[in-house]
DOLOPA-886452 format. One record per residue: chain; residue in one letter; x, y, z of N, C-alpha, C, O in turn. Coordinates in pm, whole numbers. Example, Ala and Ser with C-alpha at 12.3 -4.5 7.8 and 13.67 -1.06 7.14 Angstrom:
NODE unit code    n_X    n_Y    n_Z   ca_X   ca_Y   ca_Z    c_X    c_Y    c_Z    o_X    o_Y    o_Z
NODE    A    A   1319   -569    780   1230   -450    780   1320   -330    780   1424   -332    846
NODE    A    S   1285   -225    708   1367   -106    714   1290      3    787   1341    114    804
// end
This chain:
NODE unit code    n_X    n_Y    n_Z   ca_X   ca_Y   ca_Z    c_X    c_Y    c_Z    o_X    o_Y    o_Z
NODE    A    X  12325   3329  10178  12319   3430  10280  12320   3363  10415  12246   3268  10439
NODE    A    X  12403   3412  10501  12410   3353  10631  12301   3399  10719  12256   3513  10709
NODE    A    X  12257   3310  10807  12151   3342  10892  12191   3343  11037  12291   3285  11078
NODE    A    X  12106   3412  11114  12127   3416  11260  12051   3316  11338  11961   3249  11287
NODE    A    X  12085   3306  11459  12021   3216  11545  11931   3293  11638  11977   3383  11709
NODE    A    X  11801   3260  11640  11710   3326  11735  11632   3234  11811  11595   3128  11760
NODE    A    X  11602   3265  11932  11514   3182  12016  11390   3266  12031  11391   3367  12101
NODE    A    X  11287   3228  11968  11165   3306  11948  11103   3361  12075  11088   3291  12174
NODE    A    X  11065   3496  12069  10986   3545  12180  10955   3688  12188  11013   3770  12117
NODE    A    X  10858   3724  12282  10822   3864  12293  10786   3907  12435  10759   3821  12519
NODE    A    X  10784   4029  12462  10753   4077  12596  10688   4216  12593  10732   4300  12515
NODE    A    X  10592   4241  12667  10539   4376  12679  10623   4444  12793  10660   4379  12891
NODE    A    X  10654   4576  12777  10738   4642  12864  10671   4657  12998  10560   4708  13014
NODE    A    X  10750   4605  13099  10709   4616  13247  10842   4636  13323  10947   4584  13284
NODE    A    X  10831   4714  13435  10954   4730  13511  10988   4599  13587  10903   4521  13627
NODE    A    X  11122   4583  13602  11170   4469  13683  11314   4493  13712  11384   4563  13640
NODE    A    X  11358   4430  13827  11497   4431  13867  11526   4296  13912  11510   4201  13836
NODE    A    X  11571   4281  14038  11606   4149  14097  11476   4073  14125  11370   4131  14144
NODE    A    X  11490   3936  14126  11377   3850  14149  11385   3789  14286  11489   3791  14351
NODE    A    X  11268   3733  14331  11267   3670  14460  11256   3514  14435  11165   3466  14367
NODE    A    X  11341   3448  14485  11347   3299  14457  11232   3238  14531  11177   3293  14627
NODE    A    X  11197   3117  14480  11085   3037  14535  11107   3011  14684  11013   2993  14761
NODE    A    X  11236   3008  14721  11270   2981  14855  11271   3110  14943  11304   3107  15062
NODE    A    X  11233   3219  14881  11226   3344  14954  11355   3430  14955  11359   3537  15015
NODE    A    X  11458   3382  14888  11581   3453  14889  11585   3552  14771  11552   3516  14658
NODE    A    X  11626   3673  14799  11646   3769  14699  11771   3749  14610  11883   3750  14662
NODE    A    X  11756   3732  14478  11875   3711  14393  11886   3820  14294  11790   3849  14224
NODE    A    X  12001   3882  14285  12028   3975  14178  12095   3911  14063  12206   3861  14082
NODE    A    X  12038   3905  13941  12094   3836  13839  12220   3904  13778  12240   4023  13800
NODE    A    X  12299   3836  13707  12418   3904  13644  12373   4008  13549  12257   4001  13508
NODE    A    X  12451   4105  13509  12410   4206  13416  12342   4152  13299  12394   4060  13235
NODE    A    X  12231   4201  13266  12152   4146  13151  12116   4254  13049  12068   4362  13085
NODE    A    X  12141   4225  12923  12225   4112  12876  12372   4164  12897  12399   4281  12923
NODE    A    X  12462   4061  12881  12601   4092  12899  12644   4184  12789  12583   4186  12682
NODE    A    X  12749   4259  12813  12793   4356  12710  12865   4285  12591  12864   4338  12480
NODE    A    X  12924   4171  12614  12984   4094  12511  12945   3947  12515  12900   3898  12619
NODE    A    X  12961   3876  12405  12929   3737  12400  13036   3654  12476  13155   3684  12470
NODE    A    X  12990   3553  12546  13086   3467  12609  13137   3353  12524  13101   3350  12407
NODE    A    X  13215   3261  12569  13264   3155  12482  13148   3067  12425  13156   3020  12311
NODE    A    X  13045   3046  12504  12930   2969  12456  12805   3052  12479  12783   3099  12590
NODE    A    X  12717   3072  12371  12594   3137  12386  12488   3035  12413  12487   2930  12349
NODE    A    X  12399   3063  12505  12286   2970  12547  12162   3053  12539  12159   3171  12575
NODE    A    X  12060   2986  12491  11924   3041  12494  11829   2936  12544  11843   2821  12503
NODE    A    X  11734   2965  12630  11646   2860  12685  11503   2907  12714  11477   3026  12731
NODE    A    X  11417   2813  12719  11271   2839  12748  11224   2745  12854  11285   2642  12879
NODE    A    X  11111   2784  12918  11045   2687  13006  10908   2653  12942  10833   2743  12905
NODE    A    X  10876   2525  12929  10745   2480  12861  10692   2365  12943  10757   2312  13033
NODE    A    X  10569   2330  12906  10507   2208  12962  10557   2090  12890  10639   2105  12800
NODE    A    X  10515   1971  12924  10565   1850  12855  10523   1836  12718  10583   1759  12644
NODE    A    X  10419   1907  12677  10373   1907  12537  10433   2023  12451  10412   2031  12330
NODE    A    X  10507   2113  12521  10568   2220  12453  10498   2357  12451  10539   2451  12383
NODE    A    X  10387   2364  12533  10322   2491  12552  10407   2578  12641  10441   2538  12753
NODE    A    X  10443   2699  12594  10527   2783  12674  10447   2852  12789  10335   2901  12771
NODE    A    X  10510   2851  12905  10462   2916  13024  10574   2940  13121  10675   2869  13117
NODE    A    X  10560   3034  13206  10655   3053  13309  10588   3034  13449  10657   3054  13549
NODE    A    X  10464   2997  13459  10399   2978  13580  10360   2827  13595  10297   2766  13508
NODE    A    X  10402   2772  13711  10390   2631  13737  10340   2610  13881  10383   2680  13972
NODE    A    X  10248   2513  13901  10200   2483  14034  10290   2379  14099  10347   2298  14027
NODE    A    X  10307   2376  14233  10371   2269  14306  10318   2138  14256  10197   2124  14237
NODE    A    X  10406   2039  14232  10369   1907  14182  10370   1894  14031  10368   1783  13978
NODE    A    X  10373   2008  13962  10375   2002  13814  10520   1993  13764  10614   2013  13840
NODE    A    X  10536   1964  13633  10667   1940  13579  10707   2062  13485  10635   2098  13392
NODE    A    X  10820   2118  13513  10880   2221  13424  10978   2151  13329  11062   2071  13370
NODE    A    X  10964   2185  13201  11055   2126  13103  11142   2249  13061  11089   2350  13017
NODE    A    X  11280   2237  13077  11368   2331  13032  11422   2281  12895  11464   2166  12882
NODE    A    X  11420   2368  12795  11469   2333  12665  11566   2444  12620  11545   2562  12650
NODE    A    X  11671   2407  12548  11774   2510  12518  11849   2465  12388  11842   2352  12340
NODE    A    X  11919   2566  12339  12025   2541  12241  12148   2614  12277  12140   2708  12356
NODE    A    X  12268   2577  12224  12389   2643  12261  12479   2651  12139  12477   2561  12055
NODE    A    X  12559   2757  12127  12641   2788  12016  12782   2824  12060  12798   2907  12149
NODE    A    X  12884   2764  12001  13022   2805  12033  13057   2935  11960  13053   2942  11837
NODE    A    X  13090   3038  12039  13108   3168  11975  13225   3164  11875  13210   3216  11765
NODE    A    X  13336   3108  11908  13454   3117  11820  13428   3038  11685  13461   3090  11578
NODE    A    X  13375   2925  11690  13351   2853  11564  13218   2880  11495  13194   2845  11380
NODE    A    X  13131   2947  11576  12997   2988  11520  12914   2865  11477  12843   2865  11376
NODE    A    X  12928   2761  11560  12859   2633  11531  12785   2583  11649  12827   2613  11761
NODE    A    X  12682   2513  11637  12609   2451  11746  12695   2362  11829  12784   2298  11775
NODE    A    X  12673   2354  11954  12755   2271  12040  12738   2122  12005  12626   2073  11990
NODE    A    X  12851   2053  11993  12849   1916  11968  12823   1840  12104  12896   1857  12201
NODE    A    X  12716   1759  12103  12692   1691  12229  12803   1606  12286  12808   1582  12406
NODE    A    X  12895   1558  12194  13013   1482  12239  13117   1566  12307  13209   1514  12371
NODE    A    X  13102   1697  12292  13203   1786  12354  13159   1848  12481  13231   1933  12535
NODE    A    X  13038   1808  12538  12984   1875  12652  13033   1808  12784  13008   1689  12804
NODE    A    X  13100   1880  12871  13138   1822  13003  13024   1826  13094  13001   1729  13166
NODE    A    X  12944   1940  13096  12828   1947  13175  12736   2063  13114  12781   2161  13055
NODE    A    X  12609   2039  13136  12506   2139  13089  12392   2125  13185  12322   2023  13181
NODE    A    X  12368   2223  13274  12266   2206  13377  12193   2338  13410  12238   2447  13377
NODE    A    X  12081   2321  13474  12003   2431  13529  12015   2428  13679  11986   2328  13745
NODE    A    X  12058   2542  13733  12058   2559  13882  11932   2616  13927  11894   2723  13880
NODE    A    X  11861   2551  14019  11733   2592  14063  11751   2627  14224  11793   2542  14302
NODE    A    X  11719   2750  14263  11739   2783  14410  11667   2682  14496  11549   2651  14479
NODE    A    X  11745   2633  14589  11697   2540  14699  11631   2408  14642  11546   2346  14705
NODE    A    X  11677   2372  14520  11637   2249  14458  11744   2171  14388  11719   2065  14330
NODE    A    X  11866   2226  14393  11981   2163  14325  11985   2191  14179  11947   2299  14135
NODE    A    X  12031   2093  14101  12052   2117  13956  11972   2018  13871  11939   1908  13915
NODE    A    X  11943   2058  13756  11872   1974  13654  11964   1954  13535  12002   2050  13468
NODE    A    X  12000   1834  13508  12090   1808  13398  12018   1825  13262  11905   1778  13250
NODE    A    X  12073   1884  13168  12019   1895  13032  12081   1791  12946  12203   1778  12940
NODE    A    X  11996   1715  12877  12048   1608  12785  12003   1646  12644  11901   1712  12623
NODE    A    X  12085   1601  12550  12058   1620  12411  11959   1514  12362  11992   1397  12346
NODE    A    X  11833   1561  12339  11733   1466  12293  11621   1547  12227  11527   1588  12295
NODE    A    X  11631   1571  12093  11536   1661  12026  11394   1591  12014  11298   1655  11970
NODE    A    X  11383   1466  12051  11251   1400  12049  11189   1387  12188  11083   1326  12203
NODE    A    X  11250   1438  12281  11198   1432  12420  11071   1523  12428  11057   1618  12352
NODE    A    X  10978   1489  12523  10863   1575  12546  10904   1716  12569  10989   1746  12653
NODE    A    X  10842   1804  12492  10874   1952  12509  10975   2003  12425  10980   2124  12403
NODE    A    X  11067   1914  12370  11184   1959  12296  11140   1985  12149  11031   1944  12108
NODE    A    X  11225   2052  12074  11208   2073  11931  11344   2037  11862  11447   2031  11929
NODE    A    X  11342   2015  11734  11464   1984  11664  11575   2093  11683  11695   2065  11683
NODE    A    X  11525   2219  11699  11627   2325  11712  11649   2371  11855  11733   2457  11882
NODE    A    X  11570   2312  11949  11595   2335  12095  11603   2195  12159  11512   2151  12231
NODE    A    X  11716   2127  12130  11718   1981  12162  11772   1949  12296  11776   1831  12333
NODE    A    X  11817   2050  12374  11879   2012  12501  11755   2026  12606  11690   2130  12615
NODE    A    X  11731   1917  12680  11614   1912  12765  11638   1858  12905  11716   1765  12924
NODE    A    X  11574   1915  13000  11576   1863  13136  11445   1893  13204  11379   1992  13173
NODE    A    X  11409   1808  13299  11273   1830  13366  11290   1844  13519  11379   1784  13579
NODE    A    X  11203   1925  13581  11209   1940  13725  11059   1936  13770  10976   2019  13734
NODE    A    X  11035   1835  13851  10899   1824  13910  10899   1900  14039  10971   1861  14130
NODE    A    X  10821   2010  14053  10828   2095  14169  10778   2029  14294  10664   1982  14294
NODE    A    X  10858   2021  14403  10806   1958  14521  10684   2031  14580  10672   2152  14567
NODE    A    X  10596   1959  14643  10473   2018  14695  10511   2116  14806  10427   2201  14836
NODE    A    X  10626   2115  14870  10668   2198  14972  10747   2326  14923  10786   2412  15001
NODE    A    X  10766   2330  14788  10851   2433  14739  10778   2573  14757  10662   2590  14719
NODE    A    X  10848   2666  14814  10788   2799  14841  10744   2873  14710  10812   2870  14607
NODE    A    X  10626   2939  14722  10578   3016  14606  10666   3139  14581  10728   3193  14672
NODE    A    X  10669   3181  14454  10743   3298  14418  10825   3281  14295  10822   3177  14230
NODE    A    X  10899   3385  14262  10983   3384  14145  11099   3296  14168  11151   3290  14279
NODE    A    X  11144   3221  14059  11256   3130  14070  11363   3168  13963  11350   3130  13847
NODE    A    X  11462   3239  14002  11569   3290  13905  11667   3178  13874  11769   3161  13940
NODE    A    X  11632   3104  13771  11723   2992  13736  11848   3044  13673  11850   3156  13621
NODE    A    X  11958   2963  13677  12084   2992  13619  12130   2869  13549  12146   2763  13610
NODE    A    X  12153   2885  13415  12195   2769  13331  12345   2787  13291  12389   2891  13243
NODE    A    X  12417   2677  13316  12560   2677  13284  12601   2558  13191  12543   2450  13195
NODE    A    X  12700   2584  13110  12755   2486  13023  12908   2492  13029  12965   2600  13046
NODE    A    X  12976   2377  13016  13119   2373  12998  13152   2260  12908  13104   2148  12924
NODE    A    X  13237   2292  12811  13282   2191  12713  13415   2127  12753  13491   2181  12833
NODE    A    X  13437   2009  12693  13568   1944  12709  13681   2032  12660  13794   2023  12710
NODE    A    X  13651   2122  12558  13742   2217  12509  13755   2341  12590  13814   2440  12546
NODE    A    X  13698   2337  12710  13716   2442  12814  13627   2569  12799  13626   2653  12889
NODE    A    X  13555   2583  12686  13463   2692  12675  13349   2686  12768  13296   2577  12790
NODE    A    X  13305   2794  12824  13192   2795  12917  13086   2894  12872  13114   2981  12789
NODE    A    X  12962   2881  12927  12861   2978  12892  12760   2985  13010  12763   2900  13099
NODE    A    X  12673   3084  13008  12578   3106  13110  12449   3166  13051  12455   3247  12958
NODE    A    X  12332   3127  13104  12207   3193  13062  12127   3221  13193  12113   3140  13284
NODE    A    X  12075   3347  13190  11979   3380  13295  11855   3441  13223  11867   3488  13110
NODE    A    X  11738   3441  13288  11621   3494  13229  11623   3639  13223  11688   3704  13305
NODE    A    X  11552   3697  13125  11529   3838  13131  11476   3879  13267  11374   3824  13308
NODE    A    X  11535   3968  13337  11487   4007  13476  11364   4092  13470  11363   4206  13516
NODE    A    X  11257   4036  13412  11128   4100  13405  11031   4009  13478  10996   3906  13420
NODE    A    X  10987   4035  13595  10920   3937  13684  10805   3865  13628  10797   3744  13649
NODE    A    X  10710   3928  13555  10601   3851  13507  10628   3743  13407  10546   3655  13382
NODE    A    X  10747   3753  13351  10786   3652  13243  10895   3560  13293  10949   3484  13212
NODE    A    X  10931   3562  13420  11033   3476  13472  10961   3351  13538  10845   3358  13577
NODE    A    X  11037   3241  13548  10983   3119  13611  10925   3153  13742  10992   3217  13823
NODE    A    X  10804   3114  13769  10736   3144  13896  10649   3022  13944  10573   2964  13867
NODE    A    X  10664   2988  14069  10582   2878  14133  10465   2946  14208  10480   3037  14290
NODE    A    X  10352   2895  14173  10229   2950  14231  10122   2839  14256  10099   2754  14171
NODE    A    X  10060   2842  14373   9954   2746  14397   9832   2770  14318   9748   2681  14303
NODE    A    X   9819   2893  14265   9705   2928  14181   9760   2993  14044   9734   3110  14016
NODE    A    X   9834   2916  13963   9890   2965  13845   9776   3006  13746   9668   2948  13748
NODE    A    X   9804   3108  13657   9705   3137  13556   9693   3018  13460   9784   2936  13448
NODE    A    X   9583   3011  13396   9557   2895  13302   9655   2897  13182   9675   3000  13117
NODE    A    X   9715   2781  13157   9807   2764  13042   9723   2730  12923   9654   2628  12923
NODE    A    X   9725   2811  12823   9647   2782  12698   9720   2667  12631   9843   2662  12630
NODE    A    X   9641   2575  12573   9690   2464  12502   9595   2435  12383   9484   2489  12378
NODE    A    X   9638   2352  12289   9761   2277  12284   9877   2352  12225   9856   2457  12165
NODE    A    X  10001   2304  12239  10118   2365  12195  10120   2369  12037  10049   2294  11970
NODE    A    X  10201   2457  11986  10214   2453  11834  10278   2326  11790  10358   2265  11861
NODE    A    X  10240   2285  11664  10299   2164  11616  10419   2189  11533  10494   2096  11503
NODE    A    X  10442   2318  11493  10565   2342  11417  10688   2362  11501  10680   2382  11622
NODE    A    X  10802   2355  11435  10937   2362  11501  10965   2508  11536  10931   2600  11462
NODE    A    X  11027   2524  11652  11080   2652  11696  11224   2639  11700  11277   2554  11771
NODE    A    X  11294   2725  11625  11443   2726  11631  11509   2780  11504  11448   2855  11428
NODE    A    X  11629   2742  11485  11711   2793  11373  11658   2762  11237  11607   2654  11208
NODE    A    X  11674   2866  11152  11638   2841  11010  11759   2784  10935  11741   2715  10835
NODE    A    X  11877   2810  10979  11998   2764  10913  12105   2747  11021  12139   2844  11090
NODE    A    X  12160   2622  11037  12265   2594  11132  12399   2573  11078  12489   2535  11153
NODE    A    X  12421   2597  10950  12552   2571  10886  12656   2668  10937  12770   2629  10962
NODE    A    X  12619   2797  10952  12715   2896  11001  12631   3002  11079  12539   3060  11021
NODE    A    X  12659   3027  11201  12576   3115  11283  12653   3242  11305  12748   3243  11384
NODE    A    X  12615   3351  11238  12676   3484  11265  12620   3557  11388  12694   3626  11459
NODE    A    X  12486   3541  11413  12423   3611  11519  12349   3505  11603  12279   3419  11550
NODE    A    X  12364   3514  11729  12300   3419  11821  12194   3508  11894  12226   3614  11947
NODE    A    X  12064   3458  11894  11954   3541  11946  11866   3461  12037  11847   3340  12023
NODE    A    X  11813   3536  12132  11701   3486  12216  11576   3552  12166  11577   3672  12135
NODE    A    X  11465   3477  12158  11340   3535  12124  11228   3452  12194  11235   3329  12195
NODE    A    X  11128   3517  12251  11005   3456  12301  10888   3542  12287  10902   3655  12241
NODE    A    X  10772   3499  12323  10652   3583  12323  10579   3581  12452  10571   3478  12519
NODE    A    X  10522   3699  12488  10437   3717  12606  10305   3779  12564  10294   3845  12460
NODE    A    X  10209   3755  12646  10078   3816  12613  10074   3967  12656  10114   4007  12765
NODE    A    X  10021   4043  12561  10010   4187  12586   9902   4218  12678   9805   4143  12688
NODE    A    X   9913   4328  12748   9806   4361  12850   9692   4442  12793   9596   4475  12863
NODE    A    X   9705   4474  12662   9597   4555  12595   9544   4484  12482   9554   4535  12370
NODE    A    X   9484   4363  12497   9430   4289  12377   9318   4373  12320   9241   4433  12394
NODE    A    X   9310   4376  12179   9214   4460  12112   9080   4399  12111   8982   4473  12114
NODE    A    X   9065   4263  12106   8935   4203  12096   8924   4074  12172   8864   3979  12120
NODE    A    X   8981   4063  12295   8979   3945  12374   8995   3987  12518   9042   4097  12547
NODE    A    X   8955   3899  12610   8972   3930  12754   9115   3930  12794   9190   3846  12745
NODE    A    X   9158   4020  12880   9297   4022  12925   9332   3894  12997   9243   3832  13055
NODE    A    X   9458   3849  12996   9497   3732  13068   9499   3755  13218   9498   3871  13260
NODE    A    X   9502   3650  13301   9511   3669  13446   9632   3733  13486   9629   3811  13582
NODE    A    X   9745   3709  13421   9872   3773  13445   9931   3829  13313   9974   3754  13225
NODE    A    X   9933   3965  13301   9981   4023  13182  10132   4002  13169  10204   3987  13268
NODE    A    X  10178   4001  13044  10323   3988  13013  10378   3854  13055  10500   3845  13074
NODE    A    X  10305   3754  13070  10361   3621  13103  10382   3544  12975  10312   3570  12877
NODE    A    X  10476   3451  12972  10518   3384  12857  10401   3288  12804  10326   3227  12880
NODE    A    X  10396   3283  12676  10304   3185  12610  10331   3176  12463  10380   3271  12403
NODE    A    X  10300   3059  12401  10313   3046  12255  10177   2998  12197  10168   2954  12082
NODE    A    X  10072   3009  12283   9936   2976  12242   9844   3096  12269   9835   3145  12382
NODE    A    X   9776   3141  12165   9698   3266  12175   9557   3251  12120   9533   3175  12026
NODE    A    X   9464   3323  12179   9325   3327  12123   9314   3449  12027   9374   3554  12049
NODE    A    X   9235   3429  11923   9205   3540  11834   9168   3661  11911   9094   3654  12010
NODE    A    X   9221   3779  11865   9196   3905  11935   9292   3942  12043   9293   4055  12091
NODE    A    X   9375   3846  12082   9479   3883  12190   9597   3959  12121   9614   3967  11999
NODE    A    X   9674   4012  12213   9798   4082  12171   9919   4000  12195   9951   3964  12308
NODE    A    X   9985   3969  12090  10120   3899  12098  10229   3996  12106  10233   4091  12028
NODE    A    X  10321   3976  12200  10436   4073  12212  10564   3993  12193  10599   3909  12277
NODE    A    X  10635   4019  12080  10761   3952  12059  10875   4026  12128  10873   4149  12126
NODE    A    X  10968   3964  12186  11083   4024  12248  11205   3939  12215  11200   3817  12199
NODE    A    X  11318   4014  12205  11440   3943  12159  11566   4024  12198  11561   4146  12215
NODE    A    X  11673   3955  12209  11809   4018  12227  11906   3926  12163  11866   3813  12133
NODE    A    X  12033   3962  12137  12124   3870  12069  12262   3930  12061  12287   4043  12104
NODE    A    X  12351   3848  12004  12491   3881  11999  12541   3860  11847  12493   3773  11775
NODE    A    X  12631   3939  11811  12698   3933  11682  12827   3846  11716  12916   3894  11786
NODE    A    X  12836   3724  11667  12946   3638  11703  13075   3672  11624  13180   3618  11657
NODE    A    X  13069   3754  11527  13192   3797  11450  13278   3891  11536  13401   3889  11526
NODE    A    X  13216   3972  11619  13296   4060  11699  13257   4049  11852  13319   4112  11938
NODE    A    X  13155   3969  11880  13119   3950  12020  13036   4061  12079  13024   4069  12201
NODE    A    X  12979   4147  11997  12908   4264  12053  12754   4235  12064  12696   4153  11993
NODE    A    X  12697   4309  12157  12559   4300  12175  12480   4369  12059  12516   4478  12015
NODE    A    X  12371   4303  12011  12299   4364  11905  12211   4484  11955  12118   4466  12035
NODE    A    X  12243   4603  11907  12175   4723  11942  12146   4804  11819  12176   4755  11709
NODE    A    X  12092   4923  11825  12077   5012  11725  12205   5066  11665  12207   5123  11556
NODE    A    X  12316   5046  11743  12444   5082  11690  12499   4998  11578  12580   5045  11497
NODE    A    X  12452   4867  11571  12504   4771  11471  12394   4699  11397  12426   4616  11311
NODE    A    X  12271   4722  11423  12161   4648  11351  12094   4756  11255  12059   4869  11292
NODE    A    X  12082   4707  11131  12011   4786  11025  11865   4768  11038  11790   4864  11051
NODE    A    X  11823   4639  11036  11674   4613  11041  11657   4488  11130  11741   4399  11137
NODE    A    X  11543   4489  11195  11502   4366  11278  11351   4356  11263  11277   4444  11306
NODE    A    X  11310   4252  11205  11162   4240  11174  11106   4103  11212  11181   4007  11229
NODE    A    X  10971   4094  11224  10903   3973  11237  10812   3962  11118  10729   4049  11092
NODE    A    X  10830   3845  11041  10748   3824  10925  10652   3712  10957  10692   3603  10999
NODE    A    X  10517   3742  10935  10416   3650  10974  10328   3621  10844  10280   3713  10778
NODE    A    X  10311   3494  10813  10238   3470  10683  10102   3532  10682  10023   3518  10775
NODE    A    X  10077   3603  10568   9953   3674  10550   9940   3808  10612   9836   3871  10597
NODE    A    X  10043   3856  10682  10046   3978  10750  10145   4077  10682  10265   4051  10672
NODE    A    X  10092   4189  10635  10175   4292  10582  10143   4431  10640  10027   4461  10667
NODE    A    X  10246   4516  10661  10385   4487  10627  10444   4407  10742  10374   4369  10835
NODE    A    X  10575   4381  10735  10648   4311  10843  10637   4390  10968  10620   4512  10962
NODE    A    X  10646   4326  11083  10644   4393  11214  10790   4436  11244  10882   4356  11231
NODE    A    X  10808   4561  11283  10951   4608  11310  10976   4591  11462  10898   4637  11546
NODE    A    X  11088   4524  11494  11133   4515  11629  11197   4641  11672  11282   4694  11600
NODE    A    X  11160   4694  11787  11225   4817  11828  11312   4796  11950  11276   4718  12038
NODE    A    X  11424   4862  11958  11515   4846  12065  11499   4956  12176  11500   5076  12146
NODE    A    X  11484   4915  12299  11455   5021  12401  11452   4965  12537  11460   4843  12555
NODE    A    X  11441   5056  12640  11440   5019  12779  11305   4963  12824  11198   5014  12788
NODE    A    X  11313   4860  12900  11197   4790  12964  11232   4776  13112  11291   4676  13154
NODE    A    X  11195   4877  13190  11242   4874  13331  11390   4901  13333  11438   5002  13281
NODE    A    X  11463   4808  13397  11605   4823  13412  11692   4761  13295  11814   4773  13295
NODE    A    X  11629   4701  13204  11702   4637  13096  11651   4682  12955  11543   4740  12941
NODE    A    X  11733   4651  12855  11696   4692  12719  11696   4574  12628  11785   4491  12641
NODE    A    X  11606   4560  12539  11596   4456  12433  11507   4495  12326  11451   4605  12330
NODE    A    X  11488   4413  12229  11409   4433  12111  11263   4381  12139  11244   4278  12204
NODE    A    X  11162   4455  12090  11032   4404  12110  10930   4469  12008  10960   4574  11950
NODE    A    X  10815   4408  11989  10714   4463  11905  10584   4388  11938  10582   4267  11958
NODE    A    X  10471   4470  11943  10341   4405  11965  10268   4364  11833  10296   4424  11729
NODE    A    X  10181   4269  11835  10100   4235  11721   9962   4203  11770   9944   4110  11849
NODE    A    X   9860   4280  11723   9722   4252  11763   9668   4149  11668   9652   4173  11548
NODE    A    X   9639   4032  11727   9601   3912  11652   9457   3933  11600   9363   3945  11678
NODE    A    X   9441   3937  11462   9306   3959  11407   9205   3851  11453   9240   3735  11477
NODE    A    X   9084   3892  11464   8972   3803  11506   8940   3692  11409   8877   3592  11443
NODE    A    X   8987   3715  11286   8963   3619  11176   9094   3548  11136   9097   3481  11032
NODE    A    X   9193   3561  11210   9326   3492  11172   9310   3343  11173   9247   3289  11264
NODE    A    X   9367   3271  11073   9349   3128  11058   9393   3056  11191   9494   3090  11254
NODE    A    X   9312   2960  11226   9339   2878  11347   9451   2781  11311   9475   2746  11196
NODE    A    X   9519   2739  11421   9627   2637  11409   9767   2703  11417   9782   2821  11448
NODE    A    X   9864   2623  11388  10002   2664  11392  10041   2768  11283  10016   2747  11164
NODE    A    X  10100   2874  11325  10158   2964  11225  10301   2989  11269  10329   2990  11389
NODE    A    X  10390   3009  11178  10532   3019  11204  10572   3161  11172  10564   3202  11056
NODE    A    X  10617   3241  11276  10676   3370  11260  10818   3360  11232  10891   3284  11297
NODE    A    X  10863   3439  11130  11002   3435  11085  11071   3557  11134  11039   3665  11082
NODE    A    X  11164   3553  11229  11232   3666  11286  11366   3688  11215  11453   3601  11213
NODE    A    X  11378   3810  11157  11500   3830  11079  11570   3956  11117  11510   4062  11128
NODE    A    X  11706   3941  11139  11791   4056  11177  11892   4072  11059  11937   3975  10998
NODE    A    X  11924   4203  11031  12031   4238  10932  12112   4339  11001  12061   4440  11049
NODE    A    X  12242   4314  11007  12332   4407  11079  12378   4513  10971  12362   4493  10851
NODE    A    X  12436   4625  11022  12488   4735  10941  12602   4677  10846  12615   4719  10731
NODE    A    X  12683   4581  10898  12793   4523  10818  12747   4410  10726  12832   4344  10666
NODE    A    X  12617   4384  10715  12567   4294  10617  12540   4151  10663  12499   4068  10582
NODE    A    X  12562   4121  10790  12530   3991  10847  12383   3975  10863  12320   4069  10911
NODE    A    X  12320   3865  10828  12179   3844  10840  12156   3705  10898  12245   3621  10903
NODE    A    X  12029   3684  10943  11998   3551  10997  11852   3549  11043  11787   3654  11055
NODE    A    X  11801   3429  11069  11660   3420  11113  11642   3302  11201  11723   3210  11211
NODE    A    X  11525   3311  11267  11473   3202  11356  11330   3186  11336  11257   3285  11334
NODE    A    X  11281   3059  11319  11142   3039  11302  11077   3012  11434  11125   2931  11512
NODE    A    X  10963   3081  11462  10904   3071  11594  10763   3032  11582  10685   3107  11523
NODE    A    X  10721   2914  11634  10590   2859  11611  10489   2909  11716  10516   2905  11836
NODE    A    X  10375   2953  11671  10262   2995  11757  10140   2908  11723  10122   2869  11607
NODE    A    X  10055   2878  11824   9928   2816  11794   9813   2910  11818   9803   2967  11926
NODE    A    X   9729   2928  11725   9611   3018  11736   9487   2934  11758   9452   2847  11678
NODE    A    X   9420   2964  11870   9300   2891  11911   9181   2984  11913   9203   3104  11926
NODE    A    X   9057   2939  11902   8932   3019  11904   8924   3110  12026   8826   3183  12042
// end
């Protein structure tokens, strides 16, 4: 059974449109998500050097960009030998080159393209709408922009919310890379209505470390590489999140979140859930029988 590619994640619905760059410039992202798959599919995250996911960073701290990329036509992961360039464009800060190094700080085996940006002390506070581009020697190109939902986009702040740590020890990424029928983005954000824990300083911000009693919100979007179409209720039969010890599976629902649409579902973390790393298995099945999955690691702390 063929499996899809997912980049783990979740988001609570909040309105958002264009972002304000750290330099104070208003930037309108390209249509999100695109109606059809491009020649190369990219999915990316921002994490700390130990792999704890966050989108809030203080001046002087280091942002780790990690990503994976898939060639749409061949439905295979990008061969590092075939990459002409792969970089992150940061407003008023130039570009950050992404290198293939699955053992680099913050990287995982399935998100092996990594680059770092140490934020200058003089960099203006605010949202930073990054733009990631790739071009292969075989001429295929690709682009990634963040979901245009401001609380979950890269943000520079002199008083960032606390980043929960340590990062999960499990791998985040593909369950099967031999043939990729569906390429997906997935991440998680904290829900604003935790059932048995204090709300975070900033609701709906990205994280992969949670306290018992908090609300985990998975969010996702993706493409069917067989015909290049966006995954919606028109072509997806089921989309679920499978968590060890949790029944039934969580159902991902497709709908509008402000100006954009994607798949999401909340999970109220039980107060007695086992501590440590747990791996959520996100599985999509299309109406035409294509299936796939992505393992997404979370760390549960007291």
